[in-house]
C-alpha positions as CSV (number, residue, x, y, z in Angstrom):
1,M,-45.3,-62.9,2.1
2,S,-42.4,-62.5,4.4
3,Q,-40.3,-61.5,1.3
4,F,-42.9,-58.9,0.4
5,L,-42.8,-57.5,4.0
6,K,-39.0,-57.3,3.9
7,K,-39.1,-55.3,0.7
8,A,-41.8,-53.0,2.0
9,V,-39.8,-52.3,5.2
10,L,-36.6,-51.7,3.2
11,Y,-38.5,-49.3,0.9
12,L,-40.1,-47.3,3.7
13,T,-36.7,-47.1,5.7
14,S,-34.9,-45.8,2.6
15,S,-37.6,-43.3,1.9
16,A,-37.6,-42.0,5.4
17,L,-33.8,-41.7,5.4
18,F,-34.0,-39.8,2.1
19,F,-36.5,-37.3,3.6
20,V,-34.5,-36.9,6.7
21,I,-31.4,-36.0,4.7
22,L,-33.3,-33.7,2.4
23,F,-34.8,-31.5,5.2
24,T,-32.0,-31.7,7.8
25,Y,-28.8,-31.4,5.7
26,P,-27.5,-27.8,5.8
27,F,-27.1,-27.1,2.1
28,Y,-25.0,-24.1,1.3
29,T,-27.0,-21.3,-0.3
30,Y,-25.3,-18.9,-2.7
31,S,-26.0,-15.2,-2.6
32,Q,-27.3,-13.5,-5.7
33,Q,-23.9,-12.2,-6.6
34,E,-22.3,-15.7,-6.3
35,S,-25.0,-17.3,-8.4
36,N,-24.3,-14.6,-11.0
37,D,-20.5,-15.4,-11.1
38,K,-20.2,-15.8,-14.8
39,L,-16.4,-16.0,-14.6
40,G,-16.3,-19.1,-12.5
41,L,-13.9,-17.6,-9.9
42,S,-12.7,-19.7,-6.9
43,A,-12.6,-16.6,-4.7
44,K,-15.4,-16.1,-2.2
45,S,-15.0,-12.4,-2.7
46,A,-13.7,-10.4,-5.7
47,I,-14.0,-7.0,-7.4
48,L,-12.6,-5.5,-10.7
49,V,-12.3,-1.7,-11.0
50,E,-10.9,0.9,-13.2
51,A,-7.6,1.9,-11.6
52,H,-8.1,5.8,-11.5
53,T,-11.9,6.3,-11.1
54,G,-13.0,3.1,-9.2
55,Q,-15.6,2.3,-11.7
56,I,-16.8,-1.2,-10.9
57,L,-16.7,-3.6,-13.8
58,F,-17.3,-6.9,-11.9
59,E,-18.0,-7.8,-8.4
60,K,-18.7,-11.0,-6.4
61,N,-19.6,-10.5,-2.8
62,P,-17.6,-7.2,-2.6
63,N,-18.6,-6.4,0.9
64,L,-18.1,-9.8,2.4
65,R,-15.7,-9.6,5.4
66,C,-12.5,-11.6,4.8
67,F,-9.1,-11.9,6.2
68,P,-6.6,-10.0,4.0
69,A,-3.4,-11.7,4.9
70,S,-0.3,-9.8,3.5
71,T,-2.4,-7.6,1.1
72,T,-2.5,-5.5,4.4
73,K,1.0,-4.4,3.6
74,V,-0.3,-2.1,0.8
75,L,-2.0,0.0,3.5
76,T,1.1,-0.2,5.7
77,A,3.1,1.2,2.8
78,L,0.6,3.9,2.1
79,V,0.5,5.1,5.6
80,A,4.3,4.9,6.1
81,I,5.0,6.9,3.0
82,S,2.4,9.6,3.9
83,Y,4.4,10.3,7.2
84,E,8.0,9.8,6.0
85,H,9.1,11.1,2.6
86,D,12.8,10.5,2.9
87,L,13.3,7.0,1.5
88,S,17.0,7.1,2.4
89,K,16.3,7.5,6.0
90,I,17.9,4.7,8.2
91,F,15.6,2.7,10.4
92,K,16.8,0.6,13.4
93,V,15.6,-3.0,14.0
94,S,14.2,-3.7,17.5
95,S,14.1,-7.2,19.0
96,K,10.3,-6.9,19.2
97,A,10.0,-6.2,15.4
98,T,11.7,-9.5,14.6
99,M,9.3,-11.5,16.8
100,I,7.0,-12.8,14.1
101,E,5.1,-16.1,13.5
102,P,7.6,-19.0,12.9
103,G,7.7,-20.0,9.3
104,S,6.0,-16.8,8.1
105,S,7.7,-14.6,5.4
106,S,10.7,-12.7,6.6
107,Y,13.9,-11.0,5.5
108,Y,15.5,-12.3,8.7
109,L,16.5,-8.9,10.1
110,N,18.4,-9.0,13.4
111,P,17.9,-6.9,16.5
112,G,20.2,-3.8,16.4
113,E,20.5,-4.0,12.6
114,T,20.0,-0.8,10.6
115,I,18.4,-0.5,7.1
116,S,17.0,2.2,4.9
117,F,13.3,2.9,4.6
118,Q,13.4,2.2,0.9
119,D,15.0,-1.2,1.3
120,L,12.4,-2.1,3.9
121,L,9.5,-1.1,1.6
122,Y,11.0,-3.4,-1.2
123,A,11.5,-6.3,1.3
124,M,7.9,-5.9,2.6
125,L,6.2,-5.5,-0.8
126,L,8.3,-7.9,-2.9
127,I,8.9,-10.9,-0.6
128,S,6.2,-10.0,2.0
129,A,8.7,-9.6,4.9
130,N,6.7,-9.5,8.1
131,D,9.7,-8.3,10.1
132,A,10.2,-5.4,7.6
133,A,6.6,-4.3,8.1
134,N,7.1,-4.3,11.9
135,V,10.3,-2.3,11.6
136,I,8.5,0.4,9.4
137,A,5.6,0.6,11.8
138,E,7.9,1.2,14.9
139,N,10.1,3.7,13.3
140,I,7.2,5.7,11.8
141,A,4.9,5.8,14.8
142,G,7.0,4.8,17.8
143,S,5.2,1.5,18.3
144,I,3.2,-1.0,16.4
145,P,-0.2,-0.3,18.2
146,E,0.2,3.5,17.4
147,F,1.0,2.7,13.8
148,V,-2.0,0.4,13.5
149,E,-4.1,3.3,14.9
150,K,-2.9,5.4,12.0
151,M,-3.8,2.6,9.6
152,N,-7.4,2.4,10.7
153,E,-7.6,6.2,10.5
154,Y,-6.4,6.3,7.0
155,A,-8.7,3.5,5.9
156,K,-11.7,5.3,7.3
157,S,-10.6,8.6,5.6
158,I,-10.7,7.1,2.2
159,G,-14.1,5.3,2.7
160,A,-12.9,1.8,3.8
161,E,-15.6,1.6,6.4
162,N,-15.9,-2.2,6.7
163,S,-12.3,-2.8,7.6
164,H,-10.3,-3.2,10.8
165,F,-6.6,-3.8,11.2
166,V,-4.6,-4.9,14.3
167,N,-1.2,-5.3,12.8
168,P,0.9,-3.9,9.9
169,N,1.8,-7.3,8.3
170,G,-1.5,-9.2,7.9
171,L,-0.7,-12.2,10.1
172,H,-4.0,-13.8,11.2
173,S,-6.2,-12.3,13.8
174,P,-10.0,-12.6,14.1
175,Q,-10.2,-8.9,14.5
176,H,-8.1,-8.2,11.4
177,Y,-10.5,-8.1,8.5
178,T,-11.5,-6.1,5.4
179,T,-13.5,-6.4,2.2
180,A,-12.7,-6.6,-1.5
181,Y,-14.4,-3.2,-2.1
182,D,-12.4,-1.6,0.8
183,L,-9.1,-3.1,-0.5
184,S,-9.9,-1.6,-4.0
185,L,-10.1,1.8,-2.4
186,I,-6.7,1.3,-0.7
187,A,-5.2,-0.1,-3.8
188,R,-6.4,2.8,-5.9
189,Q,-4.7,5.2,-3.5
190,A,-1.4,3.2,-3.7
191,Y,-1.6,3.1,-7.5
192,Q,-1.5,6.9,-7.6
193,N,1.8,7.0,-5.7
194,E,4.6,6.7,-8.3
195,M,7.2,5.4,-5.9
196,L,4.9,2.6,-4.7
197,K,3.8,1.8,-8.3
198,K,7.4,1.4,-9.2
199,I,8.0,-1.0,-6.2
200,F,4.9,-3.1,-7.1
201,S,6.1,-3.7,-10.6
202,T,9.7,-4.5,-9.7
203,V,10.6,-8.1,-10.4
204,E,14.2,-8.2,-8.9
205,Y,15.8,-5.9,-6.4
206,R,19.1,-5.7,-4.5
207,I,19.0,-4.6,-0.8
208,T,22.3,-2.7,-0.1
209,T,21.7,-0.9,3.3
210,A,21.0,-3.8,5.7
211,S,24.0,-3.6,8.1
212,M,24.1,-7.4,8.8
213,H,23.3,-8.6,5.3
214,K,26.5,-8.1,3.5
215,K,26.6,-11.5,1.5
216,P,25.5,-10.9,-2.1
217,D,23.1,-13.8,-2.0
218,W,21.4,-12.3,1.0
219,Q,20.8,-9.0,-0.9
220,I,18.9,-10.1,-4.0
221,I,15.2,-10.5,-3.6
222,Y,12.5,-11.5,-6.2
223,N,8.9,-10.4,-6.4
224,I,6.7,-13.4,-5.5
225,N,3.8,-12.0,-7.6
226,K,3.6,-14.8,-10.3
227,L,1.7,-12.6,-12.7
228,L,5.0,-10.6,-13.2
229,R,7.4,-13.6,-13.5
230,K,8.0,-14.7,-17.1
231,N,9.0,-18.2,-16.0
232,S,5.6,-18.7,-14.3
233,Q,2.6,-20.4,-15.6
234,Y,0.6,-17.5,-14.4
235,Y,2.7,-14.9,-16.2
236,Y,0.3,-12.2,-17.5
237,P,1.9,-9.8,-20.0
238,Y,-0.3,-6.8,-19.0
239,A,0.3,-7.2,-15.3
240,T,1.9,-4.2,-13.4
241,G,1.9,-5.3,-9.7
242,I,0.7,-5.1,-6.7
243,K,0.6,-7.6,-3.7
244,T,0.1,-11.2,-2.8
245,G,-1.2,-12.6,0.4
246,Y,-1.7,-16.0,2.2
247,T,-2.5,-17.5,5.6
248,A,-4.3,-20.8,6.2
249,Q,-7.4,-18.9,7.4
250,A,-7.4,-16.2,4.6
251,K,-6.5,-18.6,1.9
252,R,-5.1,-17.1,-1.3
253,C,-5.4,-13.3,-1.5
254,L,-4.3,-10.9,-4.2
255,I,-4.4,-7.3,-5.3
256,A,-3.3,-7.1,-8.8
257,S,-3.1,-4.3,-11.4
258,A,-2.8,-4.5,-15.2
259,K,-2.7,-2.2,-18.1
260,K,-3.6,-2.8,-21.8
261,N,-3.6,0.0,-24.3
262,D,-5.5,2.9,-22.6
263,I,-7.3,0.7,-19.9
264,E,-5.9,0.3,-16.4
265,L,-7.5,-2.1,-14.1
266,I,-7.2,-3.2,-10.5
267,A,-8.5,-6.6,-9.3
268,V,-9.0,-7.8,-5.6
269,I,-9.3,-11.4,-4.9
270,L,-9.9,-12.7,-1.4
271,S,-10.3,-16.3,0.1
272,S,-9.4,-18.0,-3.2
273,E,-8.1,-21.5,-4.0
274,D,-6.2,-20.0,-7.0
275,A,-5.9,-16.2,-6.8
276,F,-3.6,-15.8,-9.8
277,S,-6.0,-17.7,-12.1
278,D,-8.9,-15.6,-10.8
279,A,-7.0,-12.4,-11.5
280,I,-6.4,-13.4,-15.1
281,K,-10.0,-14.2,-15.6
282,L,-11.0,-10.8,-14.2
283,F,-8.5,-9.0,-16.3
284,D,-9.4,-10.8,-19.6
285,Y,-13.1,-10.0,-18.8
286,G,-12.3,-6.4,-18.3
287,F,-10.1,-6.0,-21.4
288,N,-12.3,-8.0,-23.6
289,N,-15.7,-6.5,-22.7
290,F,-15.0,-2.8,-22.0
291,K,-13.8,0.0,-24.1
292,R,-12.8,3.6,-23.2
293,E,-15.5,6.1,-24.3
294,K,-15.6,9.8,-24.0
295,L,-18.2,11.1,-21.6
296,F,-17.2,14.8,-21.9
297,S,-15.2,16.5,-24.6
298,E,-12.2,18.9,-24.2
299,N,-13.4,22.4,-23.3
300,Q,-17.1,21.2,-23.0
301,I,-19.5,23.6,-21.3
302,V,-21.5,21.8,-18.6
303,G,-23.6,24.5,-17.1
304,K,-23.8,28.1,-16.1
305,V,-24.1,30.0,-12.8
306,L,-25.6,33.5,-11.9
307,I,-22.7,35.5,-10.4
308,D,-24.0,39.1,-10.6
309,K,-27.7,39.5,-9.8
310,T,-27.6,43.3,-10.3
311,N,-26.4,43.0,-13.9
312,Q,-27.9,39.5,-14.5
313,K,-24.6,38.1,-15.4
314,W,-24.4,34.3,-16.0
315,L,-21.0,32.6,-16.2
316,D,-20.4,29.4,-18.2
317,G,-18.5,26.5,-16.5
318,Y,-16.5,24.0,-18.6
319,L,-14.2,21.0,-18.3
320,K,-10.7,21.6,-19.5
321,A,-9.8,18.0,-20.4
322,P,-11.9,15.2,-21.8
323,V,-13.4,12.7,-19.4
324,Y,-13.5,9.0,-20.3
325,V,-15.4,6.0,-18.8
326,L,-15.3,2.4,-19.5
327,Q,-18.4,1.3,-21.4
328,N,-19.5,-2.3,-21.6
329,V,-19.3,-3.2,-25.3
330,Y,-21.9,-5.9,-25.2
331,S,-24.2,-4.4,-22.6
332,P,-24.0,-0.6,-22.6
333,A,-26.9,-0.2,-20.1
334,E,-25.0,-2.3,-17.5
335,S,-22.7,0.7,-16.7
336,N,-25.6,3.1,-16.0
337,F,-23.7,6.4,-15.9
338,T,-25.2,9.5,-14.4
339,Y,-23.7,12.8,-13.4
340,T,-24.5,16.0,-11.5
341,V,-23.1,19.5,-11.9
342,D,-22.7,21.4,-8.6
343,F,-21.6,25.1,-8.6
344,S,-20.1,26.8,-5.6
345,K,-22.6,28.9,-3.5
346,D,-20.1,31.6,-2.4
347,L,-18.5,32.8,-5.7
348,K,-17.2,36.4,-5.4
349,I,-16.4,38.9,-8.1
350,P,-13.9,39.3,-9.7
351,I,-13.7,35.9,-11.2
352,Y,-10.9,34.9,-13.6
353,K,-10.8,32.4,-16.4
354,D,-10.1,28.8,-15.3
355,T,-11.1,29.6,-11.7
356,V,-12.7,26.5,-10.1
357,I,-16.4,27.4,-9.7
358,G,-17.8,23.9,-9.1
359,N,-17.6,20.1,-9.7
360,V,-19.0,17.5,-11.9
361,Y,-19.8,14.2,-10.1
362,I,-20.0,11.1,-12.2
363,Y,-21.7,8.0,-10.9
364,S,-21.8,4.3,-12.2
365,K,-24.3,1.9,-10.7
366,G,-24.9,4.5,-7.9
367,H,-21.2,4.6,-6.9
368,L,-19.3,7.9,-7.2
369,I,-16.5,7.2,-9.6
370,N,-15.1,10.6,-10.4
371,S,-15.2,14.3,-9.4
372,I,-14.0,16.8,-11.9
373,P,-13.5,20.5,-11.3
374,V,-15.6,22.9,-13.3
375,L,-13.7,25.9,-14.5
376,S,-14.9,29.4,-15.4
377,Y,-15.0,29.8,-19.1
378,E,-14.2,33.5,-19.0
379,S,-13.1,36.3,-16.6
380,Y,-15.7,38.6,-15.1
381,E,-15.3,41.8,-13.1
382,I,-17.4,44.9,-12.9
383,Q,-16.2,47.7,-15.2
384,P,-15.2,51.1,-13.7
385,A,-18.2,52.8,-15.2
386,K,-20.6,50.0,-14.2
387,K,-18.9,50.0,-10.8
388,I,-19.5,53.7,-10.3
389,L,-23.1,53.3,-11.6
390,Q,-23.5,50.4,-9.2
391,N,-22.0,52.4,-6.4
392,V,-24.3,55.4,-7.2
393,K,-27.3,53.0,-7.3
394,K,-26.1,51.6,-4.0
395,G,-25.6,55.2,-2.7
396,L,-28.9,56.3,-3.9
397,I,-30.7,53.4,-2.3
398,K,-28.7,53.9,0.9
399,G,-29.3,57.7,0.7
400,T,-33.0,57.2,0.1
401,K,-33.2,55.0,3.1
402,I,-31.6,57.7,5.2
403,V,-33.8,60.4,3.8
404,I,-36.9,58.4,4.6
405,E,-35.6,57.7,8.0
406,L,-35.0,61.5,8.6
407,L,-38.4,62.4,7.1
408,I,-40.1,59.9,9.5
409,G,-38.1,61.4,12.4
410,A,-39.0,64.9,11.4
411,I,-42.7,64.0,11.0
412,L,-42.6,62.5,14.5
413,L,-40.9,65.6,16.0
414,V,-43.5,67.8,14.3
415,L,-46.3,65.6,15.5
416,I,-45.0,65.6,19.1
417,F,-44.4,69.4,18.9
418,T,-48.0,70.0,17.6
419,I,-49.4,67.8,20.3
420,I,-47.5,69.7,23.0
421,T,-48.5,73.1,21.5
422,I,-52.2,72.1,21.4
423,I,-52.0,70.9,25.0
424,K,-50.3,74.2,26.1
425,F,-52.9,76.2,24.1
426,K,-55.8,74.4,25.8
427,R,-54.3,74.9,29.3
428,R,-53.9,78.6,28.7
429,R,-57.5,79.1,27.4
430,A,-58.7,77.2,30.5
431,K,-56.9,79.6,32.7
432,L,-58.3,82.7,30.9
433,K,-61.8,81.4,31.1
434,L,-61.3,80.8,34.8
435,R,-60.2,84.5,35.3
436,A,-63.1,85.8,33.3
437,T,-65.7,84.1,35.5
438,K,-64.5,85.6,38.9
439,T,-67.1,87.9,40.8
440,I,-66.2,91.6,41.3
441,D,-67.5,93.6,44.4
442,F,-68.5,97.0,42.8
443,S,-69.8,98.4,46.2
444,N,-66.4,98.6,47.7
445,L,-65.1,100.2,44.5
446,H,-67.7,102.9,44.8
447,N,-67.0,103.7,48.4
448,R,-63.3,104.1,47.6
449,R,-64.0,106.6,45.0
450,L,-66.2,108.8,47.3
451,K,-63.5,109.1,49.9
């Protein structure tokens, strides 16, 4: 009996412990997007977009706030190059610019050293030199805080609303954050800049202008983006750039671009255990599942607008070049493309052929992915004879209005004159009537005659 009781107590105790663990242990719950991660990414947040339009091909928690680490430097480069176009300009290194976190990426610039803007960009983007980022910021804006202000302004101006930056290099700060979606907007802007695009894709570069780095082995730098390195296990033959990032808090981060045939893609990976592997999965998914399809043909008319109400003239609007989108080969409905045509409200005659008269806005999954100008299919101006006739019509209308106004004025004057005349006439009759009713003394008149 005692043996039975021992077993019963043991059973009840283990059962109670099981239920306590079941209902009190804080299990991690995945979001809908995470549970649908069919690619098996290690990243907490990721997005894959078409490089030019921003069409989203894949996303996993794209709006989750994450630390960007050195992918921040893409924005730093964008802002800097928008203010300074002379890449040969020599910048000076301050002692403050060299004060970076010990052990972090650096080109080991020295206070008082001089170096060109171009060499700084290469050092910052290829080997992720934090001191180079600081030197750029100080020489562009006067101070790092002022440059950071420009970074945040630029980010907001392109729609990166869920980001906030506190330094130009990406070293950790709780207030320095972004999202995969916001970084895709920043990356697309950088991708359109040919100089930055060239730097992103460079594997090896020689720095020649650093005044205190004269030894040859100090001058050669290599891109740390393993997707570009042929001797790397992560080498991806279609990769074209862009920027890596890492801090203990941010984990592995990466903005990467790739081109295969006529498809160009940008992938953003944040808070990953293996960012390069995640990027390859994203690119393979994009290239294997999407094909480029024509949405609008060359010279296609997309609508018409009334530009001359008097002559009831409608003007056709057309797209000069073909417009392409990426269509999911296996699930066409997934892309869900829609578009609207919006003509300008203030069009004025004359209008000449190929004048911009509106825009076509293309959407995918509710996101605006492209805006294309609509051009006038023909020229239109009012012919001299028509113009004269139109002016005559306008003149007649205007003249008629004047005549009517004069007639109304004349009628009013006549009416006023008539009323005044009637009043005067009535007053005169009243006076005459009064005179006619006066009494005449005939006796006096008779006496006067007798004398």
